[in-house]
DRENMILUM-86945 format. One line per 5 residues: number of its first residue (from 0); their letters; for each residue x, y, z of N, C-alpha, C. Coordinates in nm, 2 decimals. Example, Ala and Ser with C-alpha at 12.3 -4.5 7.8 and 13.67 -1.06 7.14 Angstrom:
BEGIN
0 = as = 1.32:-0.57:0.78:1.23:-0.45:0.78:1.32:-0.33:0.78 | 1.28:-0.22:0.71:1.37:-0.11:0.71:1.29:0.00:0.79;
This chain:
BEGIN
0 = xxxxx = -2.28:-12.41:13.90:-2.34:-12.28:13.94:-2.28:-12.16:13.86 | -2.36:-12.07:13.83:-2.31:-11.95:13.75:-2.20:-11.88:13.82 | -2.21:-11.88:13.96:-2.11:-11.80:14.04:-1.97:-11.85:14.02 | -1.95:-11.98:13.98:-1.82:-12.04:13.96:-1.75:-12.00:13.83 | -1.83:-11.94:13.74:-1.77:-11.90:13.61:-1.72:-11.76:13.62;
5 = xxxxx = -1.61:-11.73:13.55:-1.55:-11.60:13.56:-1.64:-11.50:13.49 | -1.64:-11.38:13.55:-1.72:-11.27:13.49:-1.65:-11.22:13.37 | -1.72:-11.20:13.26:-1.66:-11.15:13.14:-1.63:-11.00:13.15 | -1.50:-10.97:13.12:-1.46:-10.82:13.13:-1.40:-10.77:13.00 | -1.37:-10.87:12.90:-1.29:-10.83:12.79:-1.38:-10.83:12.66;
10 = xxxxx = -1.37:-10.73:12.58:-1.44:-10.73:12.45:-1.33:-10.71:12.34 | -1.36:-10.78:12.23:-1.27:-10.78:12.11:-1.35:-10.72:12.00 | -1.30:-10.62:11.93:-1.37:-10.55:11.82:-1.28:-10.56:11.70 | -1.30:-10.65:11.60:-1.23:-10.65:11.48:-1.25:-10.53:11.40 | -1.15:-10.46:11.36:-1.16:-10.33:11.28:-1.05:-10.32:11.18;
15 = xxxxx = -1.02:-10.42:11.11:-0.91:-10.42:11.02:-0.96:-10.41:10.87 | -1.09:-10.41:10.85:-1.14:-10.41:10.71:-1.11:-10.29:10.64 | -1.11:-10.30:10.50:-1.08:-10.18:10.42:-1.20:-10.09:10.39 | -1.32:-10.14:10.41:-1.43:-10.05:10.39:-1.45:-10.01:10.25 | -1.43:-10.11:10.15:-1.44:-10.08:10.01:-1.57:-10.03:9.96;
20 = xxxxx = -1.68:-10.08:10.03:-1.81:-10.04:9.99:-1.84:-9.89:10.01 | -1.76:-9.82:10.08:-1.78:-9.68:10.11:-1.67:-9.59:10.04 | -1.60:-9.65:9.95:-1.50:-9.57:9.87:-1.58:-9.46:9.79 | -1.52:-9.34:9.77:-1.39:-9.30:9.81:-1.39:-9.24:9.95 | -1.50:-9.24:10.03:-1.50:-9.18:10.16:-1.40:-9.25:10.26;
25 = xxxxx = -1.38:-9.38:10.23:-1.29:-9.46:10.32:-1.15:-9.47:10.26 | -1.11:-9.39:10.16:-0.98:-9.40:10.11:-0.87:-9.36:10.21 | -0.90:-9.26:10.29:-0.81:-9.22:10.40:-0.87:-9.22:10.53 | -1.00:-9.25:10.55:-1.07:-9.25:10.67:-1.12:-9.39:10.70 | -1.09:-9.45:10.81:-1.14:-9.59:10.84:-1.29:-9.59:10.84;
30 = xxxxx = -1.35:-9.69:10.79:-1.50:-9.70:10.78:-1.56:-9.69:10.92 | -1.49:-9.74:11.02:-1.54:-9.73:11.16:-1.55:-9.59:11.21 | -1.48:-9.50:11.14:-1.49:-9.36:11.19:-1.59:-9.28:11.11 | -1.67:-9.34:11.02:-1.77:-9.26:10.96:-1.88:-9.23:11.06 | -1.93:-9.10:11.05:-2.02:-9.06:11.16:-2.16:-9.11:11.14;
35 = xxxxx = -2.22:-9.15:11.26:-2.36:-9.18:11.26:-2.42:-9.07:11.35 | -2.49:-8.98:11.29:-2.53:-8.85:11.34:-2.40:-8.77:11.39 | -2.37:-8.77:11.51:-2.25:-8.69:11.55:-2.15:-8.77:11.63 | -2.15:-8.90:11.62:-2.05:-8.99:11.68:-2.00:-9.09:11.57 | -1.87:-9.13:11.57:-1.83:-9.23:11.48:-1.90:-9.36:11.51;
40 = xxxxx = -1.92:-9.45:11.41:-1.99:-9.57:11.43:-1.92:-9.66:11.54 | -1.79:-9.66:11.54:-1.72:-9.74:11.64:-1.74:-9.70:11.78 | -1.77:-9.58:11.81:-1.80:-9.54:11.95:-1.93:-9.60:12.00 | -2.03:-9.62:11.92:-2.15:-9.68:11.96:-2.12:-9.83:12.00 | -2.03:-9.89:11.93:-1.99:-10.03:11.96:-1.92:-10.04:12.10;
45 = xxxxx = -1.83:-9.95:12.12:-1.75:-9.95:12.24:-1.85:-9.92:12.36 | -1.94:-9.83:12.34:-2.04:-9.79:12.44:-2.12:-9.91:12.48 | -2.16:-9.99:12.38:-2.24:-10.11:12.40:-2.17:-10.21:12.49 | -2.04:-10.23:12.46:-1.96:-10.32:12.54:-1.95:-10.27:12.69 | -1.93:-10.14:12.70:-1.92:-10.09:12.84:-2.05:-10.10:12.91;
50 = xxxxx = -2.16:-10.07:12.85:-2.29:-10.09:12.91:-2.32:-10.23:12.96 | -2.25:-10.33:12.89:-2.27:-10.47:12.93:-2.17:-10.51:13.03 | -2.09:-10.42:13.08:-2.00:-10.45:13.19:-1.86:-10.49:13.14 | -1.83:-10.47:13.02:-1.70:-10.51:12.96:-1.61:-10.38:12.95 | -1.52:-10.36:13.04:-1.44:-10.24:13.05:-1.30:-10.25:12.98;
55 = xxxxx = -1.26:-10.37:12.94:-1.14:-10.39:12.87:-1.16:-10.42:12.73 | -1.12:-10.33:12.64:-1.16:-10.34:12.49:-1.03:-10.35:12.41 | -1.02:-10.46:12.33:-0.91:-10.48:12.24:-0.96:-10.46:12.10 | -0.90:-10.37:12.02:-0.94:-10.35:11.88:-0.83:-10.42:11.79 | -0.88:-10.50:11.70:-0.79:-10.56:11.60:-0.79:-10.47:11.48;
60 = xxxxx = -0.68:-10.41:11.45:-0.67:-10.31:11.35:-0.57:-10.35:11.24 | -0.56:-10.26:11.14:-0.47:-10.28:11.03:-0.41:-10.15:10.99 | -0.35:-10.14:10.87:-0.29:-10.02:10.82:-0.40:-9.91:10.81 | -0.36:-9.79:10.82:-0.45:-9.67:10.81:-0.56:-9.66:10.91 | -0.54:-9.73:11.03:-0.64:-9.73:11.13:-0.60:-9.64:11.25;
65 = xxxxx = -0.50:-9.57:11.24:-0.45:-9.48:11.35:-0.56:-9.39:11.40 | -0.65:-9.33:11.31:-0.76:-9.25:11.37:-0.84:-9.31:11.48 | -0.85:-9.45:11.47:-0.93:-9.51:11.58:-0.86:-9.49:11.71 | -0.73:-9.51:11.72:-0.66:-9.49:11.84:-0.66:-9.35:11.88 | -0.65:-9.25:11.79:-0.66:-9.11:11.83:-0.79:-9.08:11.88;
70 = xxxxx = -0.90:-9.13:11.83:-1.03:-9.10:11.88:-1.05:-9.14:12.02 | -1.00:-9.25:12.07:-1.02:-9.30:12.20:-0.91:-9.25:12.30 | -0.82:-9.17:12.25:-0.71:-9.11:12.32:-0.75:-8.97:12.37 | -0.67:-8.91:12.45:-0.69:-8.77:12.50:-0.64:-8.68:12.39 | -0.71:-8.56:12.37:-0.67:-8.46:12.28:-0.65:-8.33:12.36;
75 = xxxxx = -0.54:-8.32:12.43:-0.52:-8.21:12.53:-0.53:-8.07:12.46 | -0.48:-8.05:12.34:-0.49:-7.92:12.28:-0.64:-7.88:12.26 | -0.72:-7.97:12.20:-0.86:-7.94:12.18:-0.93:-7.92:12.31 | -0.90:-8.01:12.41:-0.97:-7.99:12.54:-0.94:-7.86:12.60 | -0.81:-7.81:12.59:-0.77:-7.68:12.65:-0.84:-7.57:12.58;
80 = xxxxx = -0.85:-7.58:12.44:-0.92:-7.47:12.37:-1.06:-7.46:12.41 | -1.13:-7.58:12.42:-1.27:-7.57:12.46:-1.28:-7.52:12.61 | -1.19:-7.56:12.69:-1.19:-7.51:12.83:-1.18:-7.36:12.84 | -1.09:-7.30:12.75:-1.07:-7.16:12.75:-1.19:-7.09:12.70 | -1.26:-7.15:12.61:-1.39:-7.09:12.56:-1.51:-7.11:12.65;
85 = xxxxx = -1.49:-7.19:12.76:-1.60:-7.21:12.85:-1.70:-7.30:12.79 | -1.67:-7.38:12.69:-1.76:-7.47:12.62:-1.76:-7.60:12.69 | -1.83:-7.61:12.80:-1.83:-7.73:12.89:-1.90:-7.85:12.82 | -2.01:-7.82:12.74:-2.08:-7.92:12.68:-2.00:-8.00:12.58 | -1.93:-7.93:12.49:-1.85:-8.00:12.39:-1.72:-8.06:12.45;
90 = xxxxx = -1.67:-8.00:12.55:-1.56:-8.05:12.63:-1.59:-8.19:12.68 | -1.71:-8.20:12.74:-1.76:-8.33:12.80:-1.77:-8.44:12.69 | -1.82:-8.40:12.57:-1.83:-8.49:12.46:-1.70:-8.54:12.41 | -1.60:-8.45:12.40:-1.47:-8.49:12.36:-1.40:-8.58:12.46 | -1.42:-8.56:12.59:-1.36:-8.64:12.69:-1.43:-8.77:12.71;
95 = xxxxx = -1.55:-8.78:12.67:-1.63:-8.90:12.68:-1.57:-9.02:12.62 | -1.52:-9.01:12.50:-1.47:-9.12:12.43:-1.34:-9.17:12.49 | -1.26:-9.08:12.54:-1.13:-9.13:12.60:-1.15:-9.19:12.74 | -1.26:-9.16:12.80:-1.29:-9.22:12.94:-1.38:-9.34:12.94 | -1.41:-9.39:12.82:-1.51:-9.50:12.81:-1.46:-9.63:12.87;
100 = xxxxx = -1.34:-9.67:12.83:-1.29:-9.80:12.87:-1.14:-9.80:12.86 | -1.08:-9.91:12.91:-0.93:-9.93:12.89:-0.91:-9.99:12.75 | -0.85:-9.92:12.66:-0.84:-9.95:12.52:-0.70:-10.01:12.49 | -0.70:-10.12:12.41:-0.58:-10.18:12.36:-0.59:-10.20:12.21 | -0.48:-10.22:12.15:-0.48:-10.23:12.00:-0.37:-10.34:11.96;
105 = xxxxx = -0.41:-10.42:11.86:-0.31:-10.51:11.80:-0.35:-10.51:11.65 | -0.24:-10.52:11.57:-0.26:-10.53:11.42:-0.28:-10.67:11.37 | -0.37:-10.69:11.28:-0.40:-10.82:11.23:-0.29:-10.86:11.13 | -0.23:-10.77:11.06:-0.13:-10.80:10.96:-0.20:-10.85:10.83 | -0.19:-10.97:10.80:-0.25:-11.03:10.68:-0.41:-11.04:10.70;
110 = xxxxx = -0.48:-10.99:10.60:-0.63:-11.00:10.61:-0.68:-11.14:10.58 | -0.68:-11.22:10.68:-0.71:-11.37:10.66:-0.85:-11.40:10.72 | -0.94:-11.31:10.74:-1.07:-11.34:10.78:-1.10:-11.31:10.92 | -1.23:-11.32:10.96:-1.27:-11.29:11.09:-1.22:-11.39:11.19 | -1.21:-11.51:11.16:-1.15:-11.61:11.25:-1.01:-11.58:11.29;
115 = xxxxx = -0.93:-11.54:11.19:-0.79:-11.50:11.21:-0.79:-11.37:11.30 | -0.88:-11.28:11.27:-0.88:-11.16:11.35:-0.90:-11.19:11.50 | -1.00:-11.28:11.53:-1.03:-11.32:11.66:-0.91:-11.39:11.72 | -0.84:-11.47:11.65:-0.72:-11.54:11.70:-0.61:-11.45:11.74 | -0.60:-11.33:11.67:-0.50:-11.23:11.71:-0.52:-11.18:11.85;
120 = xxxxx = -0.64:-11.20:11.91:-0.67:-11.16:12.04:-0.63:-11.25:12.15 | -0.59:-11.37:12.11:-0.56:-11.48:12.21:-0.46:-11.43:12.32 | -0.34:-11.37:12.29:-0.25:-11.33:12.39:-0.31:-11.24:12.49 | -0.40:-11.15:12.45:-0.46:-11.05:12.54:-0.57:-11.11:12.62 | -0.65:-11.20:12.56:-0.77:-11.25:12.63:-0.73:-11.36:12.73;
125 = xxxxx = -0.63:-11.44:12.69:-0.59:-11.55:12.78:-0.70:-11.66:12.79 | -0.71:-11.72:12.91:-0.80:-11.83:12.94:-0.92:-11.79:13.01 | -1.00:-11.70:12.94:-1.13:-11.66:13.00:-1.22:-11.63:12.89 | -1.35:-11.64:12.91:-1.45:-11.61:12.81:-1.45:-11.46:12.78 | -1.49:-11.42:12.65:-1.48:-11.29:12.61:-1.59:-11.26:12.50;
130 = xxxxx = -1.61:-11.14:12.48:-1.71:-11.10:12.38:-1.64:-11.05:12.25 | -1.71:-11.07:12.14:-1.66:-11.02:12.01:-1.78:-10.93:11.95 | -1.75:-10.81:11.92:-1.85:-10.72:11.86:-1.80:-10.67:11.72 | -1.88:-10.69:11.62:-1.85:-10.65:11.49:-1.90:-10.51:11.47 | -1.81:-10.42:11.42:-1.84:-10.28:11.41:-1.95:-10.24:11.31;
135 = xxxxx = -1.98:-10.33:11.21:-2.08:-10.30:11.11:-2.23:-10.31:11.17 | -2.24:-10.38:11.28:-2.37:-10.40:11.34:-2.38:-10.31:11.46 | -2.48:-10.21:11.45:-2.51:-10.13:11.57:-2.64:-10.18:11.63 | -2.63:-10.20:11.76:-2.75:-10.25:11.83:-2.80:-10.13:11.92 | -2.93:-10.10:11.90:-2.98:-9.99:11.98:-2.96:-10.01:12.13;
140 = xxxxx = -2.92:-9.90:12.19:-2.89:-9.91:12.34:-3.01:-9.95:12.42 | -3.13:-9.93:12.37:-3.25:-9.97:12.44:-3.28:-10.12:12.43 | -3.20:-10.19:12.36:-3.22:-10.33:12.34:-3.09:-10.40:12.38 | -3.08:-10.44:12.51:-2.95:-10.48:12.57:-2.91:-10.63:12.53 | -2.88:-10.65:12.40:-2.85:-10.78:12.35:-2.73:-10.84:12.42;
145 = xxxxx = -2.62:-10.76:12.42:-2.50:-10.82:12.47:-2.51:-10.86:12.62 | -2.58:-10.78:12.70:-2.60:-10.81:12.84:-2.67:-10.94:12.85 | -2.77:-10.96:12.77:-2.85:-11.09:12.77:-2.75:-11.20:12.73 | -2.67:-11.19:12.63:-2.58:-11.29:12.59:-2.48:-11.33:12.71 | -2.43:-11.23:12.77:-2.34:-11.25:12.89:-2.41:-11.33:12.99;
150 = xxxxx = -2.53:-11.30:13.02:-2.61:-11.37:13.12:-2.63:-11.52:13.08 | -2.66:-11.54:12.96:-2.68:-11.68:12.91:-2.55:-11.76:12.92 | -2.43:-11.69:12.89:-2.31:-11.76:12.90:-2.27:-11.80:13.04 | -2.30:-11.71:13.13:-2.28:-11.73:13.28:-2.37:-11.85:13.32 | -2.48:-11.87:13.26:-2.58:-11.97:13.30:-2.54:-12.11:13.25;
155 = xxxxx = -2.50:-12.11:13.12:-2.48:-12.24:13.05:-2.33:-12.27:13.02 | -2.24:-12.17:13.03:-2.10:-12.19:12.99:-2.09:-12.19:12.84 | -1.98:-12.23:12.79:-1.96:-12.25:12.64:-1.97:-12.11:12.57 | -2.02:-12.11:12.45:-2.03:-11.99:12.37:-2.17:-11.95:12.34 | -2.19:-11.83:12.31:-2.33:-11.78:12.28:-2.32:-11.69:12.16;
160 = xxxxx = -2.41:-11.70:12.06:-2.41:-11.62:11.94:-2.54:-11.55:11.93 | -2.54:-11.44:11.86:-2.66:-11.36:11.84:-2.73:-11.40:11.71 | -2.86:-11.43:11.71:-2.93:-11.47:11.59:-3.05:-11.38:11.56 | -3.08:-11.36:11.43:-3.20:-11.29:11.39:-3.27:-11.38:11.29 | -3.40:-11.38:11.29:-3.47:-11.44:11.18:-3.48:-11.35:11.06;
165 = xxxxx = -3.44:-11.40:10.94:-3.44:-11.32:10.82:-3.53:-11.39:10.72 | -3.56:-11.31:10.61:-3.63:-11.37:10.50:-3.55:-11.49:10.45 | -3.61:-11.61:10.43:-3.53:-11.72:10.38:-3.45:-11.69:10.26 | -3.50:-11.61:10.17:-3.43:-11.58:10.05:-3.30:-11.50:10.07 | -3.29:-11.44:10.19:-3.17:-11.36:10.22:-3.07:-11.43:10.31;
170 = xxxxx = -3.10:-11.55:10.35:-3.01:-11.62:10.44:-2.87:-11.65:10.38 | -2.86:-11.65:10.25:-2.73:-11.67:10.19:-2.63:-11.56:10.21 | -2.68:-11.45:10.27:-2.59:-11.33:10.29:-2.52:-11.35:10.43 | -2.56:-11.45:10.51:-2.52:-11.46:10.65:-2.46:-11.59:10.68 | -2.40:-11.60:10.80:-2.38:-11.73:10.86:-2.52:-11.78:10.91;
175 = xxxxx = -2.54:-11.91:10.90:-2.68:-11.97:10.93:-2.66:-12.08:11.03 | -2.76:-12.08:11.13:-2.75:-12.17:11.24:-2.86:-12.28:11.23 | -2.83:-12.40:11.26:-2.92:-12.51:11.28:-2.95:-12.51:11.43 | -3.07:-12.51:11.47:-3.10:-12.49:11.61:-3.21:-12.59:11.66 | -3.21:-12.60:11.80:-3.32:-12.67:11.87:-3.37:-12.58:11.98;
180 = xxxxx = -3.50:-12.58:12.00:-3.55:-12.50:12.11:-3.51:-12.54:12.25 | -3.51:-12.44:12.34:-3.48:-12.47:12.48:-3.60:-12.43:12.56 | -3.59:-12.44:12.69:-3.70:-12.40:12.78:-3.72:-12.25:12.79 | -3.62:-12.18:12.74:-3.62:-12.03:12.74:-3.66:-11.98:12.61 | -3.76:-11.89:12.60:-3.82:-11.85:12.47:-3.72:-11.79:12.38;
185 = xxxxx = -3.63:-11.70:12.42:-3.54:-11.63:12.33:-3.40:-11.70:12.32 | -3.39:-11.83:12.37:-3.26:-11.90:12.36:-3.28:-12.03:12.29 | -3.19:-12.06:12.20:-3.19:-12.19:12.13:-3.06:-12.26:12.15 | -3.06:-12.39:12.13:-2.93:-12.46:12.13:-2.89:-12.47:11.98 | -2.76:-12.44:11.96:-2.71:-12.44:11.82:-2.64:-12.58:11.80;
190 = xxxxx = -2.69:-12.65:11.70:-2.64:-12.78:11.67:-2.55:-12.78:11.54 | -2.55:-12.67:11.47:-2.46:-12.66:11.35:-2.46:-12.52:11.29 | -2.36:-12.49:11.22:-2.35:-12.36:11.15:-2.29:-12.37:11.02 | -2.33:-12.29:10.92:-2.28:-12.29:10.79:-2.27:-12.15:10.74 | -2.16:-12.11:10.68:-2.14:-11.98:10.63:-2.20:-11.95:10.49;
195 = xxxxx = -2.30:-11.86:10.48:-2.36:-11.82:10.36:-2.40:-11.93:10.27 | -2.50:-12.01:10.32:-2.55:-12.13:10.25:-2.64:-12.09:10.13 | -2.65:-12.18:10.04:-2.75:-12.16:9.94:-2.89:-12.17:10.01 | -2.98:-12.07:9.98:-3.11:-12.07:10.05:-3.18:-12.20:10.04 | -3.17:-12.27:9.94:-3.24:-12.40:9.93:-3.18:-12.51:10.02;
200 = xxxxx = -3.05:-12.48:10.07:-2.99:-12.58:10.15:-2.97:-12.53:10.29 | -3.02:-12.42:10.33:-3.00:-12.36:10.46:-3.08:-12.44:10.56 | -3.02:-12.46:10.68:-3.09:-12.54:10.78:-3.20:-12.46:10.85 | -3.20:-12.33:10.84:-3.30:-12.25:10.90:-3.30:-12.11:10.84 | -3.37:-12.02:10.89:-3.36:-11.88:10.86:-3.31:-11.80:10.97;
205 = xxxxx = -3.24:-11.86:11.06:-3.17:-11.79:11.17:-3.03:-11.75:11.13 | -3.01:-11.62:11.11:-2.89:-11.56:11.07:-2.80:-11.52:11.19 | -2.67:-11.54:11.17:-2.58:-11.50:11.28:-2.55:-11.35:11.25 | -2.57:-11.27:11.36:-2.53:-11.13:11.35:-2.41:-11.10:11.44 | -2.36:-10.98:11.43:-2.22:-10.96:11.48:-2.20:-10.94:11.62;
210 = xxxxx = -2.25:-11.03:11.71:-2.22:-11.03:11.85:-2.20:-11.18:11.89 | -2.09:-11.20:11.97:-2.05:-11.33:12.01:-2.00:-11.32:12.15 | -2.03:-11.42:12.23:-1.96:-11.44:12.36:-1.90:-11.58:12.36 | -1.77:-11.58:12.36:-1.70:-11.70:12.32:-1.61:-11.76:12.44 | -1.62:-11.89:12.45:-1.53:-11.97:12.54:-1.39:-11.96:12.48;
215 = xxxxx = -1.28:-11.95:12.57:-1.15:-11.94:12.51:-1.10:-12.07:12.43 | -1.18:-12.18:12.45:-1.15:-12.29:12.36:-1.15:-12.26:12.22 | -1.22:-12.15:12.18:-1.23:-12.12:12.04:-1.09:-12.09:11.98 | -0.99:-12.05:12.06:-0.86:-12.02:12.01:-0.79:-12.15:11.96 | -0.80:-12.26:12.03:-0.74:-12.38:11.99:-0.80:-12.43:11.86;
220 = xxxxx = -0.93:-12.42:11.85:-1.01:-12.46:11.73:-0.97:-12.38:11.61 | -0.96:-12.25:11.63:-0.92:-12.16:11.52:-0.78:-12.19:11.47 | -0.69:-12.23:11.56:-0.55:-12.26:11.52:-0.55:-12.38:11.42 | -0.65:-12.47:11.43:-0.66:-12.59:11.35:-0.76:-12.57:11.24 | -0.82:-12.46:11.22:-0.92:-12.44:11.12:-0.86:-12.40:10.99;
225 = xxxxx = -0.89:-12.47:10.89:-0.83:-12.44:10.75:-0.91:-12.33:10.69 | -0.85:-12.25:10.60:-0.93:-12.15:10.53:-1.05:-12.21:10.46 | -1.16:-12.14:10.47:-1.29:-12.18:10.42:-1.33:-12.09:10.31 | -1.46:-12.05:10.31:-1.52:-11.97:10.21:-1.44:-11.84:10.19 | -1.41:-11.81:10.06:-1.33:-11.69:10.03:-1.18:-11.70:10.06;
230 = xxxxx = -1.14:-11.83:10.10:-1.00:-11.84:10.13:-0.96:-11.78:10.27 | -1.06:-11.76:10.35:-1.04:-11.70:10.48:-1.07:-11.79:10.59 | -1.01:-11.77:10.71:-1.04:-11.85:10.83:-1.17:-11.80:10.88 | -1.27:-11.88:10.88:-1.41:-11.84:10.92:-1.43:-11.87:11.06 | -1.48:-11.77:11.14:-1.52:-11.79:11.28:-1.64:-11.89:11.28;
235 = xxxxx = -1.72:-11.89:11.18:-1.84:-11.98:11.17:-1.79:-12.12:11.17 | -1.68:-12.15:11.10:-1.63:-12.29:11.09:-1.58:-12.34:11.23 | -1.52:-12.25:11.30:-1.47:-12.29:11.44:-1.59:-12.31:11.53 | -1.69:-12.22:11.52:-1.81:-12.24:11.61:-1.88:-12.37:11.57 | -1.88:-12.40:11.44:-1.94:-12.53:11.40:-1.87:-12.65:11.47;
240 = xxxxx = -1.74:-12.64:11.48:-1.67:-12.75:11.55:-1.71:-12.76:11.69 | -1.72:-12.64:11.76:-1.76:-12.64:11.90:-1.91:-12.70:11.92 | -1.99:-12.66:11.82:-2.13:-12.71:11.83:-2.14:-12.86:11.81 | -2.06:-12.91:11.72:-2.06:-13.05:11.69:-2.00:-13.13:11.80 | -1.90:-13.08:11.88:-1.84:-13.15:11.99:-1.84:-13.06:12.11;
245 = xxxxx = -1.95:-13.05:12.19:-1.95:-12.97:12.30:-1.84:-12.99:12.40 | -1.78:-13.11:12.40:-1.67:-13.14:12.49:-1.55:-13.05:12.47 | -1.54:-13.00:12.35:-1.42:-12.91:12.32:-1.42:-12.78:12.40 | -1.54:-12.73:12.42:-1.54:-12.60:12.49:-1.68:-12.56:12.54 | -1.76:-12.66:12.57:-1.90:-12.64:12.62:-1.99:-12.62:12.50;
250 = xxxxx = -2.12:-12.61:12.53:-2.22:-12.60:12.43:-2.22:-12.46:12.36 | -2.29:-12.45:12.25:-2.31:-12.33:12.18:-2.46:-12.30:12.18 | -2.50:-12.18:12.24:-2.63:-12.13:12.24:-2.65:-12.01:12.16 | -2.77:-11.98:12.12:-2.80:-11.86:12.04:-2.91:-11.78:12.12 | -2.89:-11.65:12.12:-3.00:-11.56:12.17:-3.07:-11.50:12.05;
255 = xxxxx = -3.19:-11.52:12.04:-3.27:-11.48:11.92:-3.31:-11.33:11.95 | -3.26:-11.24:11.87:-3.27:-11.10:11.89:-3.39:-11.05:11.80 | -3.48:-10.97:11.86:-3.59:-10.91:11.79:-3.59:-10.76:11.80 | -3.48:-10.70:11.84:-3.48:-10.56:11.87:-3.43:-10.48:11.75 | -3.38:-10.36:11.77:-3.34:-10.27:11.67:-3.19:-10.28:11.64;
260 = xxxxx = -3.16:-10.32:11.51:-3.03:-10.34:11.47:-3.01:-10.25:11.34 | -2.89:-10.19:11.33:-2.86:-10.10:11.22:-2.73:-10.16:11.15 | -2.74:-10.19:11.02:-2.62:-10.24:10.95:-2.55:-10.12:10.88 | -2.44:-10.08:10.94:-2.37:-9.96:10.89:-2.27:-10.01:10.78 | -2.26:-10.14:10.75:-2.17:-10.18:10.65:-2.23:-10.17:10.51;
265 = xxxxx = -2.36:-10.14:10.50:-2.43:-10.13:10.37:-2.47:-9.98:10.36 | -2.45:-9.92:10.24:-2.47:-9.78:10.23:-2.61:-9.73:10.25 | -2.71:-9.81:10.20:-2.85:-9.78:10.22:-2.88:-9.79:10.37 | -2.84:-9.90:10.43:-2.88:-9.92:10.58:-2.80:-9.81:10.66 | -2.68:-9.78:10.62:-2.61:-9.67:10.69:-2.69:-9.54:10.69;
270 = xxxxx = -2.74:-9.50:10.58:-2.82:-9.38:10.57:-2.95:-9.39:10.65 | -3.01:-9.51:10.65:-3.14:-9.53:10.73:-3.11:-9.53:10.88 | -2.99:-9.58:10.92:-2.96:-9.57:11.06:-2.94:-9.43:11.11 | -2.88:-9.34:11.02:-2.86:-9.20:11.06:-3.00:-9.14:11.07 | -3.09:-9.16:10.98:-3.22:-9.10:10.98:-3.30:-9.15:11.11;
275 = xxxxx = -3.30:-9.28:11.13:-3.37:-9.33:11.25:-3.32:-9.27:11.38 | -3.19:-9.27:11.39:-3.13:-9.23:11.52:-3.15:-9.08:11.54 | -3.14:-9.00:11.43:-3.16:-8.86:11.43:-3.30:-8.82:11.47 | -3.40:-8.90:11.41:-3.54:-8.87:11.44:-3.57:-8.90:11.59 | -3.50:-8.99:11.65:-3.53:-9.02:11.79:-3.45:-8.94:11.89;
280 = xxxxx = -3.36:-8.85:11.85:-3.29:-8.77:11.94:-3.37:-8.65:11.99 | -3.37:-8.63:12.12:-3.45:-8.52:12.17:-3.40:-8.38:12.12 | -3.27:-8.37:12.10:-3.22:-8.24:12.06:-3.24:-8.21:11.91 | -3.25:-8.32:11.83:-3.25:-8.31:11.68:-3.39:-8.35:11.63 | -3.45:-8.44:11.69:-3.57:-8.51:11.64:-3.68:-8.42:11.59;
285 = xxxxx = -3.73:-8.33:11.68:-3.85:-8.25:11.64:-3.83:-8.18:11.51 | -3.73:-8.10:11.50:-3.70:-8.02:11.38:-3.67:-8.11:11.26 | -3.60:-8.22:11.28:-3.56:-8.31:11.17:-3.68:-8.38:11.12 | -3.77:-8.43:11.21:-3.88:-8.50:11.16:-3.98:-8.41:11.08 | -3.99:-8.29:11.13:-4.08:-8.19:11.06:-4.02:-8.17:10.91;
290 = xxxxx = -3.89:-8.15:10.90:-3.83:-8.13:10.77:-3.84:-8.26:10.69 | -3.83:-8.38:10.75:-3.83:-8.50:10.67:-3.98:-8.52:10.62 | -4.08:-8.49:10.70:-4.21:-8.51:10.65:-4.24:-8.41:10.53 | -4.19:-8.29:10.54:-4.21:-8.20:10.44:-4.14:-8.24:10.31 | -4.01:-8.29:10.33:-3.93:-8.34:10.21:-4.00:-8.45:10.14;
295 = xxxxx = -4.05:-8.55:10.22:-4.11:-8.67:10.16:-4.24:-8.63:10.09 | -4.31:-8.54:10.15:-4.44:-8.50:10.09:-4.41:-8.43:9.95 | -4.31:-8.34:9.95:-4.28:-8.27:9.82:-4.23:-8.37:9.71 | -4.16:-8.48:9.76:-4.10:-8.57:9.66:-4.20:-8.67:9.61 | -4.32:-8.69:9.67:-4.41:-8.79:9.63:-4.49:-8.74:9.51;
C-alpha cells in the first residue's frame, strides 16, 4: 500500500559545475545564479521542489559557489533599507528566497560526475527516498512533473526518472532508456539505461532529463560503480544496475513528460527560456511581446 511508504521530503540539487559554456559570465558568478528574467535559475528549481512538497533541500556545491548560499540566506541590511523606503514589493521578493525551504550545503570536492555528486548526499538523506533536480533543466511550474514522479514512486516504490521523446538523431546527447509500456499512459517500466549512446545503437528515443526520484539503495550501488563515460561516476550506470536487478532497490519507472522544459545549460536555449517566460509574464508580457513583434518584423 502506498501509505506504508515514507513521504518524500528531501531534494538534492547538484550545483558544483563550472559553467564553462557561459564563460566569461561564469568566471566569478556561478552559472546557477544567471538570471532568468528577474530570478536566478536556481531559484526556479528550488521553487519546483517546494511546490512538490519537498521542504528540505541539499545543494551539492564546489568552489566559488558561495553566492548560492548568500542568495537563500537573509540579507538584513538590504531588507532594512527597503523597509525604510517603504518598498514592500521588493522587500517581499528579497525575503521570498530565504523563506522557501530549509537549505543545506555540502561540497563535492573532486568533480567526479553526477553519480558522485548524488553520493555526497548520502549522510544527509539517510535511508529514505529523495528527489534529485538538475539546475540546467527548468520545468514550467504549470507542468507539475516532479509531483507526478513523487506520486508514481509512492505507488510503485523503487526509483522514478523523467523521460522525454527526442529526435532520434539527438539521442546521443542524453542518457537513453529502454522501456516497456505499463497500464498508465504516461508511465513506462525502465528495463535498461545507457549514457549518450550512438544513435544507431540507442534502444529508444526516450531521453533522460534532469529529474529523478530515487530509492536510497542507489547509494550502495554508486559506491560500487566504476567511472564510466568521461572518467566520471555516472548516475545512469547506477540506475542501469537497479533496472537490471529490481531486487536491489525496487523497480525503475519513467514518467514521460510532454510539458514545457527550458534547458538553461545551452546558451541558445537559455535565451529562448528568458524570452518565453518574459512573454508570459502579466507585468512584462504585453509590452515585451509588442516590442518583440516589431523587432522581428524589422529584421525580416
